[in-house]
N, C-alpha and C positions, 0 to 999 in steps of 0.2 A: 547468573547469566554473565558471560564474558563479553560477547558481542551481540548485536541484533542485526542479522542479515536475512535469515530465512526462518521458516516456521520451526525448524529443528532446533533453533536457539532457545525456544521455550519448552521447558520440560512439562508443563502443565498449562494448557491454553485456557481452560476454565478458571484456574487459579489467577491467571494474569487478568482475565476478564473481570473477576470479582474485585481485584485490586483497583482496576480502572474505575469501576462503578462506585467503589468506596470513595476514591478521590473526587468523583463527581459530586458526592454528597458533602465532602469536607476537603476542599482543594488544599488547604494549608496544614493538614494533619501532620505531615512530616517535614515541616518547614525547616527543621534543623539538620535533616539528613544530608543536604547538600551544601550546608553552610561552609564558606571558605573554599569552595570548589568552583571550577570554571568549566563550561562546555563551549567548545568551538563548533560553529556551524559553517561548513564550507560548501558553497554553492557553485558548481561548475555549469549550472543551468538554472533558469528562473524558477521561482516558487512563491506561492502566497500562503496557502493553508498550512503546508508542511513547515514552512519557516516560522510563521507566527505562532502556531500551536505548540511547536517544540520550544520556542522561546518562553512562552507562558508556562509550560510544563516545568522547565528548568527553574524558572523563578518561583513557582509554587513550592519547589523543593529546596529553596534557599540557594540555588546555584546562580552564578553570573554567566548568562549566555553572551557570546561574542560572535557576530555574524560577519562573514568574509565572503564577498562575491569574487571568486577567483578570476573569472574572465574579464570583469570590468576593473578590478582594483589591484590585481596581482600579476605576477609573471605567469606566462603560459607554461604549464607543466609537461614534462616528458615522463612516461610511465614504462616504456620498453626498457628491458635490461640491455646493457652494453650498447645502448644507442650512441651513434655519432651525432652529437647535437649541433649540426651545422645548418639547421633549418629554422623554423619559427619558434620552437620551444627553448625556453631560457633557463629553467631550473628543473632538476630531476627530482622526482618524488622521494628518492632515497636520501636526498639532502634536506628536503623541506619537511618530510613527515616526522623525523626524529625531533626536530625543533618544536613542531606543533605538539608532539608528545610531552615536551617539557613545559609548554605553555598551559596545557589543558589537562583535565582529569578524564573527560570523555570527548570524543570527536565525532560529529555527524557529517556525513558526506552525501551530497546529491549529485548524480550524474545521469545522463540519458544515453541511450544507444545512438550509434550513427545511422543505423538502418541501412548500412551499405555492405558490411561484412558480418555475416552471422557468427562465424567462428570467433572473430575479435569481440563482438558484443557479448556473446554467451560465455566467454572466458572470464568475464567480471574482473578484468585486469586492474581497473582503477581501485575498486574497493579492496581487492586482495593485496595490492601494493601498500595501501594505507595501513591495513592490518599488519602486514609483514614489517614495516619500517617505523611505525609511530610508537609501538610499545604500550598503547593504552586502548581501552574499549572503543570500538567503532560501532556507530549506529547508522544504518542505511536510511537515508532520507529520500530514497528512490535510487535504484541502480539501473544498469542496462537491461536486466531481466526481471526484477522484482520490486515491489513496493510494500514492504512488511508492515510499516505503521499504518498504511491505509487498510490493509487487509485485517489487522487486529482491530482497528476501528469498526470495520464492517461487522465482525463477529460480535463486538460489544453492542453495536446498534441492534443486530438481530436478537441477541440475547435479551436486551432491555425490552424490546417489544414482546417477546415471548413471555418474559416475566410479568409484564403489565397485563397480558391477556390471561395468564393463568394464575395471577395473584401470588406468585412465588418470589422468594427473595434470594434464591440461589440460581446459578445458571444451569437449569435442567430444562433444555429446549424441547419440550414435547407438548404439542397442543392436540387436543382431541385424541389423545392416546397414541400418537405416532409422531415420528420425526417430521419436522416441517420441510416442505419442498422448497428448495432454493434454486432458482434458475439464473444462470449467467447468459445473457443474450447479447450477441453482436449487434451493432448499430452502424448506420452509414456515417460517413464523415467526408470532409472536403479534401483531406490529405492523409497520407499514411501515418499512423500512430504506432508507437511501440507496443509490444505485448506485455509490458511489465505489470500493469494492473490486473490484467486477465490472468496472466500466469500466477501472480501472487494470490489473487482471490481463489483460484482453483487449488493451489497448494495448501493454503490455510483452511479452506472449507473441508478438503479431504483429510487433512491432518486432525482437524477438530472432530470429525466423525460423528457429529450430531445432526446431520441433515441429509435428506434425500436430494442429492445434488445432480443437476442436469445442466449441460452446456449446449447452446444451440447457435449455429452460425451457418452462413452459406458454404457451399462447397469451396474448397481451396483455402479455407481459413482455419485449418486445424492448428492447434497450439502444440508446443513441445510435450510429448507424452510424459516426460518426467514430472510435470506439474499436474496433468489431467488424469492420470491413472487413478481409477476409483470412481470417476464421474461417468454418468450416462451422457453420451454425445449424439446429437441428432441435428439434421439439416432442416427439420420441420419445426419452425417456430411455434406454430399453432399447437402442435402436439406437446411441445415442451412446456408451453404456458398453462396447459390444462391443470387446474387444481393447485397451481403455485401459491405459495404463501409469501414469498419474497422474490422480486425480480430485480436483478442487477444488470444495468444497461451500460455497455462499453463498447467502444470501437477498438479494433486492433488490425494492423496490417498482416499480410501473409507471412507465415514462418518458413515453409519449405522453399518457395521461390521468394527469397527474403525481402521484406520491406515494401511490398507492392500493394496496390489496390486493384483487385480483379473485378469485383462486384460492388457496386455502390447503390444497390436497389433501395429506393426510398420506402418501399413496402416493408422493410425491416424495422422502420421507426416504430417505437411503441406508442399506442394510442389507447384511449379509453375503451374503444370498441374491442380491441384485443384483450384488455384487462377483464372483460366480461367472462372469459373462459377460466379465469383464475379464481382462487379463494379470496377474493377482494385483496389481492396482494399489495404489499407495501413495495414501493418502487425506489431503488437506490441507484446512485451514480456518484463517482468520486469527485466530479467537478474539476475544472471548468467544463461546461456542457454547451454544445452548439444547439441552441433552441431551434425547434422545428426542422432539425436535421437529425440529430441523435435522438432527441426526445421532444415531444410536442408540448406546447404551452399548456394544454389542457391537463397533461399529466404533471408537469412541474409545478403548476399553480393549484393543483387539485388536492383532495384529501388523501390520496394514496401515496403522494410523494413524501419521503422522509429524508431527502438530500440535505436539508438544513440541519436536522438533528444529527445526521451521519457526520457532516463536516465539523459540527461543534464537538462531537466526541473525539476528534483528533487530539484535543488537549489531554484527555484522560488516558488514551492509548500510549501517547508519548510519556506521560508522567508515570504510568505503571512500569514502562520499560526502563526509564531512567532510574526509578527507585530500585528495581531488581538489580541493575548493574551496580548502583551505589551500595546496596546492601551486600553484594557479593564481592566487591572490590577489596574491601578492607582498607581503603585508602582514607 
């Protein structure tokens, strides 16, 4: 693995899941793999779980993680080529990135979309410029369109539950003789949110190919088809939830008329009453979550919620990815 940006950077998702679950059983099994190496963690936007889990993962592999909050601690960066830097940006990425490439062995980057210009956001300029100029492996800690570490975590968590229910030790996600039904459902929110997590979850579940995958949302909330192709899409949440084994709850803003809230119907919030139509489904969310807006207290505090386990698995997802990069780098 050279970089970790999208699902296509993993040649075998199930193998990566197995590696992560093995690290969960023995976190320091490869303590020497990253000995003498450093990982830079650059945050252009806030983070809690991604930052902490990746730091722990790097330390478990013997690496030294160094965190740098670009907006608060460093110069504002320019990413456009041939920019006339007479405005607020102070340093160009083509000057900063090669230096970071000399400081670190792996570089993690977190940035969010502006939600103002779809073409700019979906160009993934920030991540691409770091790949172009740093000369070292880049790990996405969330980008304008995708959140691959979160999505890998989600598949790890689903697999873990399937293995527990079927008493299997390998990621063969079939229960009752068929693929599990996984539903991604839109939820209300108080402000427009990026499509990153929803895009990424759709991309990874489709690439995984081990689930009957359904996406449900109100009209006008269609996601980019490059990520959803292969999924069943419906505006009928009740229909989507029927016989579901896993329900992933997430808000996102509009894609076509970019970055807007059209419908904020509270009836889309998941409740225990709605879960009665499912196969006693496990409920997932990437966190942070707006209680009693996106998800009800009764769900989050109830037996169907696996959000804590899901978030805890972020360490093992990051550790599996970093190990793959270290093993393939020859550094």
